[in-house]
C-alpha positions in Angstrom: -92.5 63.1 75.1 -93.0 59.4 75.9 -90.9 57.4 78.4 -89.3 55.5 75.6 -88.4 58.7 73.7 -86.8 60.2 76.9 -84.8 57.0 77.2 -83.6 57.2 73.6 -82.5 60.9 74.0 -80.4 60.0 76.9 -77.8 58.3 74.6 -76.8 61.3 72.5 -76.8 63.5 75.6 -74.5 61.1 77.4 -72.1 60.9 74.4 -72.1 64.7 74.2 -71.1 64.9 77.8 -68.4 62.4 77.4 -67.0 64.3 74.3 -67.0 67.4 76.5 -64.5 65.6 78.8 -66.9 65.1 81.7 -65.9 62.0 83.6 -68.0 59.1 82.3 -69.1 58.1 85.8 -70.4 61.7 86.5 -72.0 61.9 83.0 -73.9 58.6 83.5 -75.0 59.6 87.0 -76.2 63.1 85.8 -78.1 61.7 82.8 -79.6 58.8 84.8 -80.7 61.1 87.6 -82.1 63.7 85.3 -83.9 61.2 83.2 -85.4 59.4 86.3 -86.6 62.8 87.6 -88.3 63.5 84.3 -90.0 60.1 84.5 -91.1 60.3 88.1 -91.2 64.0 89.0 -90.3 63.3 92.6 -86.7 64.1 93.5 -87.1 63.2 97.2 -88.3 59.7 96.3 -85.5 59.3 93.8 -82.8 60.3 96.2 -84.1 57.8 98.7 -84.2 55.0 96.0 -80.6 55.9 94.9 -79.4 55.7 98.5 -80.6 52.1 98.7 -79.5 51.4 95.2 -75.9 52.4 95.7 -75.6 50.8 99.1 -77.0 47.6 97.8 -74.5 47.6 95.0 -71.4 48.2 97.0 -72.2 46.3 100.2 -71.5 43.1 98.2 -68.4 41.2 99.5 -67.4 40.3 95.9 -66.4 43.9 95.1 -63.5 43.7 97.5 -61.7 41.6 94.8 -61.2 44.8 92.7 -58.9 46.8 95.1 -57.1 43.6 96.1 -56.1 42.8 92.5 -55.2 46.4 91.9 -52.9 46.3 95.0 -51.4 43.1 93.7 -50.5 44.9 90.5 -48.9 47.9 92.3 -46.8 45.6 94.5 -45.7 43.6 91.5 -44.6 46.8 89.7 -42.7 48.1 92.7 -41.1 44.8 93.3 -39.4 44.9 89.9 -40.9 41.6 88.7 -41.3 43.0 85.2 -37.5 43.2 84.8 -37.0 39.6 85.8 -39.7 38.4 83.5 -38.3 40.3 80.5 -34.7 39.1 81.3 -35.9 35.5 81.4 -37.8 35.8 78.1 -35.0 37.6 76.4 -32.3 35.0 77.3 -34.5 32.3 75.7 -35.9 34.2 72.7 -33.6 37.2 72.1 -31.3 35.5 69.6 -34.1 34.8 67.2 -35.1 37.1 64.4 -37.4 39.6 66.2 -36.7 37.7 69.4 -36.3 40.7 71.7 -39.8 42.0 70.7 -41.2 38.5 71.2 -39.6 38.4 74.6 -41.3 41.7 75.4 -44.7 40.2 74.5 -44.0 37.1 76.5 -43.0 39.2 79.5 -46.2 41.3 79.1 -48.2 38.0 79.2 -46.3 36.9 82.4 -46.7 40.3 84.1 -50.4 40.5 83.1 -50.9 37.2 85.0 -50.0 39.0 88.3 -51.1 42.5 87.4 -54.6 42.4 85.8 -54.3 45.9 84.2 -53.5 46.7 80.6 -52.3 50.2 81.3 -50.0 49.1 84.1 -48.6 46.2 82.0 -47.9 48.5 79.1 -46.3 51.2 81.3 -44.2 48.9 83.4 -42.9 46.7 80.5 -42.3 49.7 78.3 -39.8 51.1 80.9 -38.0 47.8 81.0 -38.1 46.6 77.4 -37.8 49.8 75.3 -34.1 50.4 76.1 -33.2 46.9 75.2 -35.2 47.0 71.9 -33.5 50.2 71.0 -30.1 48.7 72.0 -30.5 45.9 69.5 -31.6 48.1 66.6 -35.4 47.8 66.6 -37.2 50.6 64.9 -39.5 52.8 66.9 -42.5 51.6 64.9 -41.9 47.9 65.8 -40.8 48.5 69.3 -43.6 50.8 70.4 -46.2 48.8 68.4 -45.2 45.5 70.0 -45.2 46.9 73.5 -48.6 48.6 73.1 -50.1 45.4 71.8 -48.4 43.3 74.4 -49.8 45.5 77.1 -53.3 44.5 76.2 -52.6 41.0 77.5 -53.0 42.5 81.0 -56.8 42.6 80.8 -57.2 39.1 79.2 -54.8 36.8 81.0 -56.3 36.1 84.4 -56.5 37.6 86.9 -58.1 40.5 85.2 -59.9 43.5 86.8 -62.1 44.0 83.7 -63.1 40.3 83.7 -64.2 40.7 87.3 -66.3 43.8 86.5 -67.8 42.0 83.5 -68.6 38.9 85.7 -70.5 41.2 88.2 -72.4 43.0 85.5 -73.4 39.9 83.6 -73.8 37.8 86.7 -71.2 35.2 85.7 -69.0 33.0 87.7 -65.6 34.7 88.1 -63.6 31.5 88.5 -65.1 30.1 85.3 -64.4 33.3 83.4 -60.7 33.1 84.5 -60.6 29.5 83.1 -62.3 30.6 79.9 -59.8 33.4 79.3 -56.7 31.1 79.8 -56.5 29.6 76.3 -57.5 32.8 74.4 -54.8 34.6 76.4 -52.2 32.1 75.3 -53.4 32.3 71.7 -53.1 36.1 72.0 -49.5 36.0 73.1 -48.6 33.4 70.5 -50.4 35.4 67.8 -48.5 38.5 68.6 -45.2 36.5 68.4 -46.1 35.0 65.1 -47.0 38.5 63.9 -43.6 39.8 64.9 -41.9 36.9 63.2 -43.7 37.6 59.9 -43.2 41.3 60.2 -39.4 41.1 60.6 -39.1 38.8 57.6 -41.0 41.2 55.4 -39.0 44.1 56.9 -35.7 42.7 57.9 -34.2 46.2 58.4 -36.7 46.8 61.3 -34.7 44.9 63.9 -31.2 43.7 64.9 -30.3 40.5 66.6 -28.6 39.7 69.9 -26.1 36.9 70.6 -27.5 33.6 71.9 -27.3 33.4 75.7 -25.4 30.4 77.2 -27.5 27.8 78.9 -26.3 28.7 82.3 -27.5 32.3 81.8 -30.9 31.0 80.6 -31.4 28.7 83.5 -30.3 31.4 86.0 -32.8 33.9 84.5 -35.5 31.2 84.6 -34.8 30.5 88.3 -35.0 34.2 89.1 -38.7 34.4 88.1 -39.9 31.6 90.5 -41.7 34.2 92.7 -43.9 35.2 89.7 -44.7 31.6 88.8 -45.4 30.7 92.5 -47.8 33.6 92.9 -49.6 32.8 89.6 -50.0 29.2 90.5 -51.1 30.0 94.0 -53.7 32.5 92.9 -55.1 30.9 89.7 -54.5 27.3 90.7 -56.1 28.0 94.1 -59.2 29.3 92.3 -59.3 26.4 89.9 -58.8 23.7 92.6 -61.5 25.3 94.8 -59.0 26.1 97.6 -59.8 29.8 97.5 -62.7 31.9 96.4 -61.6 34.5 93.8 -61.7 37.2 96.6 -59.6 35.1 98.9 -57.2 34.4 96.0 -56.9 38.1 95.3 -55.9 38.6 99.0 -53.3 35.8 98.8 -51.9 37.4 95.6 -51.7 40.8 97.1 -50.0 39.5 100.2 -47.6 37.3 98.1 -46.5 40.1 95.8 -46.1 42.4 98.7 -43.8 40.0 100.5 -41.8 39.3 97.4 -41.4 43.0 96.7 -40.4 43.7 100.3 -37.9 40.8 100.3 -36.3 42.1 97.1 -35.9 45.6 98.5 -38.2 47.2 95.9 -40.9 48.0 98.4 -40.4 50.4 101.3 -42.8 51.7 103.9 -43.2 54.8 101.8 -43.8 52.7 98.7 -46.4 50.7 100.5 -48.3 53.9 101.4 -48.1 55.1 97.8 -49.3 51.7 96.5 -52.3 51.8 98.9 -53.1 55.4 97.9 -52.9 54.6 94.1 -55.0 51.5 94.7 -57.6 53.6 96.5 -57.6 56.2 93.7 -58.1 53.5 91.0 -60.7 51.8 93.0 -62.6 55.0 93.6 -62.5 55.7 89.8 -63.9 52.3 89.0 -66.6 52.5 91.7 -67.6 56.0 90.5 -68.2 54.6 87.0 -70.1 51.6 88.5 -72.3 54.0 90.5 -73.0 56.1 87.4 -73.8 53.0 85.4 -76.1 51.7 88.0 -78.1 54.9 88.1 -78.1 55.2 84.3 -79.2 51.6 83.8 -81.9 52.0 86.5 -83.3 55.0 84.5 -83.2 53.0 81.3 -85.2 50.2 83.0 -87.8 52.8 84.0 -88.0 54.1 80.5 -88.4 50.6 79.0 -85.7 51.1 76.4 -83.9 47.7 77.0 -87.2 45.7 76.8 -88.4 47.5 73.7 -84.9 47.2 72.1 -84.9 43.5 72.7 -88.4 43.2 71.2 -87.3 45.3 68.2 -84.2 43.2 67.6 -86.3 40.0 67.8 -88.8 41.4 65.3 -86.1 42.1 62.7 -85.8 38.5 61.9 -82.0 38.6 61.6 -79.9 35.6 62.6 -78.2 35.7 66.0 -74.8 35.8 64.2 -75.6 38.9 62.3 -76.8 40.6 65.5 -73.6 39.6 67.2 -71.5 40.9 64.3 -73.3 44.3 64.6 -72.7 44.4 68.4 -68.9 43.7 67.9 -68.7 46.4 65.2 -70.3 48.7 67.7 -67.6 47.8 70.3 -64.9 48.5 67.7 -66.4 51.9 67.0 -66.7 52.7 70.7 -63.1 51.6 71.2 -61.9 54.5 69.1 -63.4 57.1 71.5 -63.8 55.4 74.9 -61.6 53.5 77.4 -62.2 49.7 77.8 -63.6 49.8 81.4 -66.2 52.5 80.5 -67.3 50.5 77.4 -67.9 47.4 79.4 -69.7 49.1 82.3 -71.9 51.2 80.0 -72.9 48.5 77.4 -73.0 45.1 79.1 -76.2 45.8 81.2 -78.0 46.9 77.9 -76.6 44.5 75.3 -76.1 41.3 77.3 -79.8 40.6 78.1 -80.6 41.1 74.4 -78.0 38.7 73.1 -78.5 36.2 75.9 -82.0 35.6 74.7 -80.8 34.6 71.2 -79.9 31.0 70.2 -76.2 30.6 69.5 -76.3 26.8 69.9 -74.5 26.9 73.2 -75.6 25.0 76.3 -77.3 27.0 79.1 -74.9 29.1 81.1 -72.0 29.0 78.6 -73.0 32.0 76.4 -72.1 34.5 79.1 -68.6 33.1 79.4 -68.0 32.9 75.7 -69.5 36.3 74.9 -67.4 37.9 77.7 -64.1 36.7 76.3 -65.0 37.7 72.7 -66.0 41.1 73.9 -62.9 41.5 76.0 -60.7 40.8 72.9 -62.6 43.3 70.8 -62.2 45.8 73.7 -58.4 45.1 73.6 -58.4 46.4 70.0 -59.8 49.7 71.3 -56.7 50.0 73.5 -54.4 50.1 70.5 -56.5 52.0 67.9 -56.6 55.8 67.6 -57.8 58.4 68.6 -58.2 57.1 72.2 -56.0 54.0 72.3 -54.6 54.5 75.8 -51.8 52.0 75.4 -50.5 53.9 72.3 -50.1 57.1 74.3 -48.6 55.4 77.3 -45.9 53.7 75.2 -45.3 56.8 73.0 -44.8 58.9 76.1 -41.9 56.6 77.0 -40.3 57.0 73.6 -40.4 60.6 72.6 -38.2 59.9 69.6 -40.9 58.0 67.8 -43.8 60.0 66.4 -47.3 58.9 67.5 -48.1 58.2 63.8 -45.3 55.6 63.7 -46.7 53.9 66.8 -50.2 53.8 65.2 -48.7 52.1 62.1 -46.7 49.7 64.3 -49.9 48.4 66.0 -51.8 47.7 62.7 -50.4 44.2 62.2 -51.3 43.3 65.8 -54.9 44.6 65.3 -55.2 42.3 62.3 -54.1 39.3 64.5 -56.7 40.4 67.1 -59.5 40.4 64.5 -58.4 36.9 63.2 -58.5 35.7 66.8 -62.0 37.0 67.3 -63.0 35.1 64.2 -61.5 31.9 65.5 -63.2 32.2 68.9 -66.6 32.9 67.2 -66.2 30.0 64.7 -64.8 27.6 67.4 -66.4 28.3 70.8 -64.6 25.2 72.1 -61.4 27.3 72.2 -63.0 29.3 75.0 -65.3 26.8 76.6 -63.3 23.5 76.3 -61.1 24.1 79.3 -64.1 25.2 81.4 -66.0 22.0 80.5 -62.9 19.9 81.4 -62.3 21.7 84.7 -65.9 21.9 85.8 
């Protein structure tokens, strides 16, 4: 069997291990190690190489940004910032048709700006918003669907852990990626709100309506969320203005959310310990996947699969846009069976070099930013599509009265808006790159 054939066989073997519920980091490490052994036949030399490979990967200062942003999200959750955000959004939007669901989406966007995790955003906002949605007569389908979709904003609106991982894998500037994600993130939140507005007019029986809050209550609720706005401006604004590096900004954000949570009484010494332990566990999970991906991709490089795949794609004579469409369809398919982080870590080192060599009419250095945001939005769709849409199961677990099939149906309109948004970003790259060009 040739080196290339060994490389090709690694993909079905890897997928089989994943379907057998073996952790994806372990599966990639096992397949990568086994494949490299078949190619070299020297296990001692391989172990020595892996030692340097793994140390070289994680001795990078940039990787410290991941646990810091995760810790920031845990502190924000314990500090009860989600409740304040939802209250503020509800007092301003709740009296409109579908307004409480729109408020939930808006609060998800705000919480995502200080959390960076889709699952944490969905779980936290679900606990806060579901009782209010039920109180005002929203059906289980609309309530759970809106919250599952709103939770996806956690990985798009900066700061985002997955954007950080993508930046490291594709060797992109983290600060520029955060800027590039800003307008698509706002479009996502607005798109979901428009979707809710259309849905409740087609199905008026799917929601009730709350009374309009007086202006004093609105202003009071708005003032109550000043810590969230301050932290967001300090973190993201500090990066944009060049005051902080992204890693320094993550440290400032973690410290800021911790202080706010402590001052508000939501964070105790015990809670601090739990937040640190949960951050360590999440970081360990991410780093395990990164280690497995590094070993697997090193094996693929030895087999020559990426280079031959790039040559094969080039020989097909297809336009770059057809190839891009095929790659995005592949992400949609993967999203039905894999979580978002695993998809990014597994595929970017293989697919990004192939696509980067094609001509999409973008100036040098901008393709990686644009492609990253487009891919991230497609990955978002995977979070709300069965059978492994993680957000669906998180929200459904909070609302046992709503069958999972109803939650699936509730997310379909939001999936359609996601696909429309992908089409807009592909047709008009300026939506992603315009702010980057203006800032930089």
